[in-house]
N, C-alpha and C positions, 0 to 999 in steps of 0.2 A: 688741568682741572681735576680736583679730587672730590669724589662723591662719598658722602658718609651716610651711615644709617643709625637709627636709634636702637635697632635690634642687636642683641648680643649675638656673636657668631655662632654660639652653641644652639641657638633657636632656629637657625636657618638650615633646613635639611633638604637633601636632594629628593626628588620624587621617587616613590617606591618603584623598584624594578620588577616587582611581582604583582600579579593581578589574579583575581579569582575568576571562576567561570560561571556564567549565568545562562540557563537554557529556558527559552520561552516557547510556548506552544500556541500555534494558531488553532482555529476551530476545525480545520479540514481533517486532521487525523490525530486527535489527542491521545488515543491509546498507544499509538506508535511512539509519540513523544515521551509518554510515561515509561515505556519499555527502554528507551534510550537512556533516560535519566536514571532509571533503576540500575541499569547496567553500569553507569558511571558512579553510582552510589551517592547521588545528590537528588534534591527535590527540584521540581519545576519552579522557576521563578514566578512571582505573582504578576498577573496581567489580567486586565478586564477588557474584553472586546464585546461591544454591544452594537446592535443595529437599530437606528432610530426608525420611527414610523415612515419616514420618507426614504428609507433604504440606505441612508448614509451610514458608514461604519465609523465608530468611535473607539479609540484605543487609549487605555490608561495603563502605563507601566507602574506596577505597584511597589517597586523598591528601587533603590539607587543602583545605577549602572555606570556611574562615573568611573572612568579609567578601568572598566571591566572588559573581559573577553566574552562577548555576547553571541549566542547561537539561537537562531529562530527557526523552528521546525514547522514547515508548512508545505504540504504536498499539493500538486496541481491536479485536483480531482473534485468531484461533487459539483457544487456551485462554483465553477472554476473561475469566473470573473470576480465574484465576491471574494473568494479565497485569495486570489492574486492581489486584489486591492488591499485586503487585510494585511497581507505580507508586506506590501510596500509601505503602508502606514506604520506598521510595527517597526520596520527598519528605520524609517525616518524619525519615529518617536525616540528610539534608542540613540540615533545620531545626535539629535538635538539635546539629549540628556547626557552627552559627552562620553559615550561608550568608547573605549580605546579601539576595539575592532569588532565589526559586526559581520557574522557569517550567516548567510541564508542557506539553511539545510532543506533542500527541495528534493525529496525522494523521487517524485515523478515530475519532471520539468514540464510546465504548461506550454501549450502551443508548439511542442517539439516537432510535430509532423509538418508544420508550416515553416520549413527550414530552407526553402529554395524558391526561386521564381520559375515555376514550371509552366506558366502560361502567361499570356499578355495581361498586363495590369494587375498581376497577382502580388500581394504583399508578402514580405518575408517577416512574418509575425514573430517568429522566435528571436530575431534580431531586435525587434521592438521591445520584447519582454526583457532581453538582456540590457538594453539601454535604460529601461525603467528601473530595474534592480540597481544598476550602477548609480543613476541619478538620485534614487531614494537614499542611498548612503551605504549600500553593501560593499564590504571590502573583500569578500571571498564568497564563493558558492561551492557547496557540496551537493552532488546529485548522484543518480544511479542510472546506468544504461540509457544514455541519451539516444534518441531515435537516430540521430546523425551526429557523429563525433565532431563535425565541423562547427557545431553550435558553440563549442568551447572558444572558437576563434571570434565569435560575435562579441565577446567580453573584452574589456580592457583591464579586468581584474583577474586574479587566479581562479581557476575552476578545476575542482577535483571530481572527475567522473568515475565513480566506483562501479564495480562490476558484480552482477549476481552470479557470474559463471562459477566461482569457487563453491558457492552454496549449492548451485545446480549440480555440479560434479559430485559433491558429497551426497546429495539426495539420490542421484542415480545409483551410486555405488552401494548405498545402504538400503534402498527401497525397491529396486527393480531386479528381479531374479535374472540370473544369467546375463548380466549387463554387458559382458564381454562380446556378445554376439548381436547386440542391437545395431540398428542403423539410425544415425542422426540425420534428420530431414529438415531442410529449410523450406518454409512454405512459399518463399519468393526469392528472387535473385538478390534483393537488397539485404536479406539476412544471411546470405551465404557465408560471409566472413565470420559471423558469430557462430554459425553452426559448425563450420569446418574447424574452428578453434577448439570447440568441445570435442568433436570427433577425433582430432589429433591427440588431445590429452587423454582420451579414453582408449586410443588406438583401435577405433572401430571404423566401419564404413560410413560414407556420406552419400546422401541423395538430395536432389533438388526438384522442387515443383515450380514449373513456369506457369504464371497466372496472367490472364488478361482481364482487365476491368472495363465494364461499360461506363461506370462512374464511381465516385468515391463510395467506399463501403459496400460495393456490389461487384462480385467476381462473376465473369461470364464463362470462362473456360480454364481448365487446369490440365497440364501435361507433366507426367512424372519422368524425370531423367535419373536413371539408376535402377538397381535391382533390389527389391525388398521381399521377394517371394520366400515365404516360410520364416520370416524374421519379425522380431519386435521392432517397432519404430518409435522414435521420440521426435516430435515436432518441436522446434526451438524458435521462439520469436520474442521480440522485446515488448510487445503490447497486444492485448486482446481486447478489442472494442466491442463490435457486434458479434464477433466470433464466427462470422460467415466464412472467412478464409480457413480457419481451423476445422470447421465442420466439413467443408468441401474437401479439404486436404486429407482428412481422415478417411472419407469415403473413397477417394482416389487410391489411397494406400491399401485399403482393404480389398478393393476391386483388383489391385495388382498383386494380391497374394500375401499381404502382411497379416500376421497372426493377431497382434495387439498394437494399438496406437495410443501413445501418451503424448501430452502436450506440456511444454514447460515455458512459461511466460513470466516476464519480470513484472509488468504493470497490468493489473487486472482491472481495466476500465469497466468492462461488462455492462455496456449500455444497451438500450433498446430490448430486443428479443434474445439477448445473448444467453441467458439462463435456459430458455426454452431450446435454443439451438444446441447447447451443450448436452442437455438431457436427452435430446432426440438424435444425437450424433453417434458415430461409431467410436468415439473417444472412450478409452478405458478409464482415463483419469486426466484431469488438467491441473497441473501444479503451478501455483503462482506465489509471488512474494507478497509481503504485507506493506509494500510502498503505498498502496491505496487500500482504504478500509473496505472489507467485503464480508464481514461476519454475517450480515443479514442475508447475503446471497448464498452463503454456505448452507443456510437452513433450507433453501429451496433447491439446492443442487448437491446431491451426495457425491458427485464426481470431483468436486473442488477439494484440493489439498493445498496447504499453506507452508511456505518456507519463511521462517522469521529472519529478517536481515537487520534487525535493530542492533545486534551485536556489531555488525560491520560498520554501521553509522556511528555507534558509540565509540568504537576504537578509532575511527577516522577523526572524530571530535577530540578525543584524548590526545592523539598524536599531533594534531594540528595545534592544539593549545600548548603542548610541550615542545613544539618545534621539531618534531620527529618526522621521518619519512613515512608516507602512507603507501608506498609501492608494495609493501608486504601484503596489503589487502587485495592486490590484484591477482594473487595466486593462492592465498590461504584464507580459511575461515577462522576468526578469532575463537579461542577455546572458551 
């Protein structure tokens, strides 16, 4: 059997093998999204996100995304449940609008601390979030400094976990005097691997603080393992929430003879009495990245300093779009 067509052969063209890039921003951290877009030399795509009086979220994609490479930037912070739902709706809106590939760019992954079943009947909420992102239609996730690296295994889609470590190393070398003699300190056993990696690359000493908790966000006792007498110390952690751990750790280090104590944190949640704790602590300075907005808190806390990681995310997006390796970003900061 022979099938014929009324169309001339010259009018039948194969689908285009090239597609453009579209970057959308959720409401959680618009300034960060603007920095990423500026770095890439493009404008943010048009999108309207509104909340009805009954608190439902409505998303309207303002331009065509058919067969486009879409990136949606939304950090897990602030009104975290609303922002997560907003991200899911935006992903699904782009999926139903026939986007070729949808990448969720989540600088701070929500519910990352609920990554294991540590007590009876406890949920593994990070796995639930992974399932929700996948079902909504995400094809790829880009995030930074996951609280636990096994969260990548919760997904059935590719996950690129970027590191703030190269930016941290650059800051230490440029902004801390006599950095060759500092001691890198982990405020708990869970962060030892992160801290030792930085200590090895700087070729400096490492110390560890063992902490015991009465309950979540409340530390009862700390014990220092290592010698910090007469040395500057840099506390390294992935997240600063109420900052009780960092405040107590700085006190323990000063009591053990440290001259100055700095803290370097990737995600500055800074909830509750965090600003008051920092201002009244022995910390010389607390250096955070801009994965979470904190400009309002900098006005209240002169000890806060910021590292901009928008360039790292922009380069990750560019390399992903062009099909290039992003492993370069694990060790270097983009120029």
